[in-house]
ZAGUFI-64986 format. One record per residue: residue number from 1; x, y, z of N, C-alpha, C in turn. Coordinates in pm, 1 decimal. Each point is the difference from the previous one (the first is absolute). Example, Ala and Ser with C-alpha at 12.3 -4.5 7.8 and 13.67 -1.06 7.14 Angstrom:
2
+-----+----------+----------+----------+----------+----------+----------+----------+----------+----------+
| num |      n.x |      n.y |      n.z |     ca.x |     ca.y |     ca.z |      c.x |      c.y |      c.z |
+-----+----------+----------+----------+----------+----------+----------+----------+----------+----------+
|   1 |   1319.0 |   -569.0 |    780.0 |    -89.0 |    119.0 |      0.0 |     90.0 |    120.0 |      0.0 |
|   2 |    -35.0 |    105.0 |    -72.0 |     82.0 |    119.0 |      6.0 |    -77.0 |    109.0 |     73.0 |
+-----+----------+----------+----------+----------+----------+----------+----------+----------+----------+
END
This chain:
46
+-----+----------+----------+----------+----------+----------+----------+----------+----------+----------+
| num |      n.x |      n.y |      n.z |     ca.x |     ca.y |     ca.z |      c.x |      c.y |      c.z |
+-----+----------+----------+----------+----------+----------+----------+----------+----------+----------+
|   1 |  13687.7 |   8013.6 |  13061.1 |      9.8 |     20.3 |   -145.1 |    124.5 |    -71.3 |    -52.5 |
|   2 |    -17.5 |    -66.5 |   -112.3 |    111.7 |    -75.5 |    -57.1 |     36.8 |     56.0 |   -136.3 |
|   3 |    121.3 |    -30.4 |    -42.0 |     46.1 |     40.1 |   -131.8 |    -71.6 |    -82.9 |   -105.5 |
|   4 |    -13.5 |     56.8 |   -119.1 |    -59.4 |    -76.3 |   -109.7 |     97.7 |   -107.5 |    -45.9 |
|   5 |    -55.4 |   -105.3 |    -55.5 |     85.4 |   -108.7 |    -47.9 |     68.9 |     42.3 |   -129.6 |
|   6 |     99.8 |    -76.6 |    -38.4 |     71.9 |     29.2 |   -124.0 |    -94.2 |     -8.5 |   -120.1 |
|   7 |    -89.0 |   -100.2 |      0.4 |    -94.8 |    -16.7 |   -111.1 |    -92.5 |    121.1 |    -11.4 |
|   8 |    -52.7 |     48.0 |    112.2 |    -87.5 |    117.3 |     -3.0 |     73.4 |    122.6 |    -52.8 |
|   9 |    123.5 |     16.4 |     40.1 |     79.4 |    114.1 |    -45.5 |     24.9 |     -6.9 |   -149.8 |
|  10 |     34.0 |   -119.1 |    -49.3 |     26.2 |    -16.6 |   -143.6 |   -127.4 |     24.0 |    -79.8 |
|  11 |   -112.9 |    -54.2 |     45.5 |   -126.8 |     18.0 |    -71.4 |    -39.3 |    147.2 |     -1.0 |
|  12 |     12.1 |     67.5 |    112.4 |    -36.1 |    141.2 |      7.5 |     90.4 |     84.7 |    -88.8 |
|  13 |    129.2 |    -26.6 |      3.8 |     94.3 |     74.0 |    -84.0 |    -30.1 |    -22.4 |   -147.8 |
|  14 |    -28.6 |   -123.8 |    -37.7 |    -33.1 |    -31.1 |   -139.1 |   -126.0 |     73.3 |    -44.0 |
|  15 |   -101.1 |      2.4 |     85.1 |   -123.5 |     70.2 |    -35.0 |     22.8 |    150.5 |    -14.3 |
|  16 |     84.0 |     56.7 |     85.9 |     29.4 |    143.1 |    -10.4 |     71.6 |     29.9 |   -130.9 |
|  17 |     96.6 |    -83.1 |    -37.2 |     73.5 |     21.8 |   -125.3 |    -95.1 |    -11.0 |   -119.3 |
|  18 |    -89.2 |    -99.2 |      2.0 |    -95.8 |    -17.3 |   -110.3 |    -94.2 |    119.5 |     -8.2 |
|  19 |    -49.5 |     48.2 |    113.4 |    -92.4 |    113.5 |     -1.0 |     69.2 |    128.5 |    -46.1 |
|  20 |    125.0 |     19.9 |     39.7 |     74.9 |    117.2 |    -46.0 |     20.4 |     -6.8 |   -150.9 |
|  21 |     31.1 |   -118.4 |    -52.9 |     17.1 |    -17.4 |   -143.9 |   -131.3 |     30.4 |    -73.7 |
|  22 |   -111.6 |    -54.0 |     51.1 |   -130.6 |     25.1 |    -62.6 |    -36.1 |    148.2 |      4.4 |
|  23 |     25.5 |     64.8 |    112.1 |    -30.2 |    142.4 |     11.7 |     85.4 |     82.0 |    -95.7 |
|  24 |    127.5 |    -37.3 |    -14.7 |     86.6 |     75.6 |    -90.6 |    -45.3 |    -16.1 |   -144.8 |
|  25 |    -40.9 |   -120.2 |    -38.7 |    -52.7 |    -20.9 |   -136.0 |   -127.6 |     81.1 |    -19.3 |
|  26 |    -89.4 |     -2.6 |     99.1 |   -125.3 |     75.3 |     -8.7 |     27.4 |    149.1 |    -19.7 |
|  27 |     85.3 |     58.0 |     83.3 |     26.9 |    142.9 |    -11.1 |     75.7 |     34.2 |   -127.6 |
|  28 |     84.2 |    -90.9 |    -49.4 |     66.6 |     22.4 |   -127.5 |   -102.6 |      9.7 |   -112.3 |
|  29 |    -97.0 |    -91.9 |     -1.5 |   -102.8 |      0.4 |   -104.4 |    -88.0 |    124.0 |     10.8 |
|  30 |    -40.8 |     35.9 |    121.6 |    -82.2 |    120.0 |     18.9 |     76.2 |    123.7 |    -46.9 |
|  31 |    126.7 |     11.5 |     36.1 |     80.7 |    114.3 |    -40.2 |     15.1 |      5.2 |   -152.1 |
|  32 |     17.6 |   -116.2 |    -60.6 |     14.8 |     -6.7 |   -145.1 |   -127.2 |     49.3 |    -68.9 |
|  33 |   -118.1 |    -47.2 |     45.2 |   -126.3 |     43.4 |    -60.3 |    -26.9 |    147.9 |     25.3 |
|  34 |     31.8 |     48.5 |    120.0 |    -18.4 |    142.4 |     26.7 |     92.3 |     84.1 |    -88.2 |
|  35 |    122.0 |    -48.1 |    -21.4 |     92.1 |     71.3 |    -88.7 |    -52.7 |      6.8 |   -142.2 |
|  36 |    -54.9 |   -111.4 |    -48.0 |    -58.9 |     -1.5 |   -134.9 |   -117.3 |     97.5 |     -7.5 |
|  37 |    -84.3 |     -1.9 |    104.7 |   -115.9 |     89.8 |      1.7 |     39.6 |    146.4 |      0.8 |
|  38 |     97.5 |     35.1 |     81.0 |     43.8 |    139.4 |      8.4 |     64.2 |     42.9 |   -131.5 |
|  39 |     80.9 |    -86.2 |    -58.2 |     63.4 |     35.5 |   -127.6 |   -104.2 |     20.1 |   -108.8 |
|  40 |   -103.9 |    -84.6 |     -1.6 |   -102.1 |     14.3 |   -104.0 |    -84.8 |    126.0 |     23.7 |
|  41 |    -27.7 |     32.7 |    125.0 |    -78.4 |    120.2 |     30.0 |     79.1 |    125.6 |    -32.8 |
|  42 |    126.8 |      1.9 |     36.4 |     82.1 |    120.3 |    -23.6 |     60.6 |      2.8 |   -139.4 |
|  43 |    -10.2 |   -110.0 |    -71.5 |     54.1 |     -5.0 |   -134.3 |    151.4 |      2.1 |     -5.1 |
|  44 |     65.8 |    -59.9 |     98.7 |    145.9 |      4.6 |      6.0 |     65.7 |   -109.4 |    -84.7 |
|  45 |    -70.2 |   -109.5 |    -21.9 |     58.9 |   -110.1 |    -76.5 |    -25.6 |     14.5 |   -147.3 |
|  46 |     87.8 |    -56.0 |    -80.1 |    -20.6 |      6.4 |   -144.9 |    -42.6 |   -135.2 |    -51.1 |
+-----+----------+----------+----------+----------+----------+----------+----------+----------+----------+
END
Protein backbone atom coordinates (compact mmCIF):
# COMPACT_ATOMS: atom_id res chain seq x y z
CA UNK A 1 0.00 0.00 0.00
CA UNK A 2 1.29 3.42 -0.93
CA UNK A 3 0.54 6.93 0.24
CA UNK A 4 -1.72 9.08 -1.89
CA UNK A 5 -0.05 11.64 -4.10
CA UNK A 6 -0.09 15.34 -3.29
CA UNK A 7 -2.52 15.97 -6.18
CA UNK A 8 -4.97 13.34 -4.91
CA UNK A 9 -4.83 14.80 -1.41
CA UNK A 10 -5.45 18.34 -2.66
CA UNK A 11 -8.34 17.24 -4.90
CA UNK A 12 -9.95 15.21 -2.11
CA UNK A 13 -9.55 18.03 0.42
CA UNK A 14 -11.02 20.54 -2.04
CA UNK A 15 -14.02 18.30 -2.71
CA UNK A 16 -14.63 17.83 1.02
CA UNK A 17 -14.54 21.59 1.61
CA UNK A 18 -16.95 22.19 -1.30
CA UNK A 19 -19.36 19.50 -0.09
CA UNK A 20 -19.30 20.85 3.48
CA UNK A 21 -20.05 24.35 2.14
CA UNK A 22 -22.94 23.02 0.01
CA UNK A 23 -24.35 21.04 2.93
CA UNK A 24 -24.16 24.05 5.24
CA UNK A 25 -26.02 26.23 2.70
CA UNK A 26 -28.64 23.49 2.24
CA UNK A 27 -29.27 23.11 5.97
CA UNK A 28 -29.32 26.89 6.44
CA UNK A 29 -32.06 27.20 3.80
CA UNK A 30 -34.05 24.26 5.21
CA UNK A 31 -33.80 25.71 8.73
CA UNK A 32 -34.87 29.12 7.46
CA UNK A 33 -37.98 27.71 5.71
CA UNK A 34 -38.88 25.55 8.71
CA UNK A 35 -38.57 28.61 10.94
CA UNK A 36 -40.90 30.58 8.67
CA UNK A 37 -43.36 27.68 8.65
CA UNK A 38 -43.37 27.27 12.42
CA UNK A 39 -43.75 31.01 12.99
CA UNK A 40 -46.69 31.18 10.58
CA UNK A 41 -48.38 28.13 12.13
CA UNK A 42 -47.93 29.35 15.71
CA UNK A 43 -48.59 32.96 14.81
CA UNK A 44 -45.41 34.22 16.48
CA UNK A 45 -44.36 36.67 13.77
CA UNK A 46 -45.98 40.01 13.13
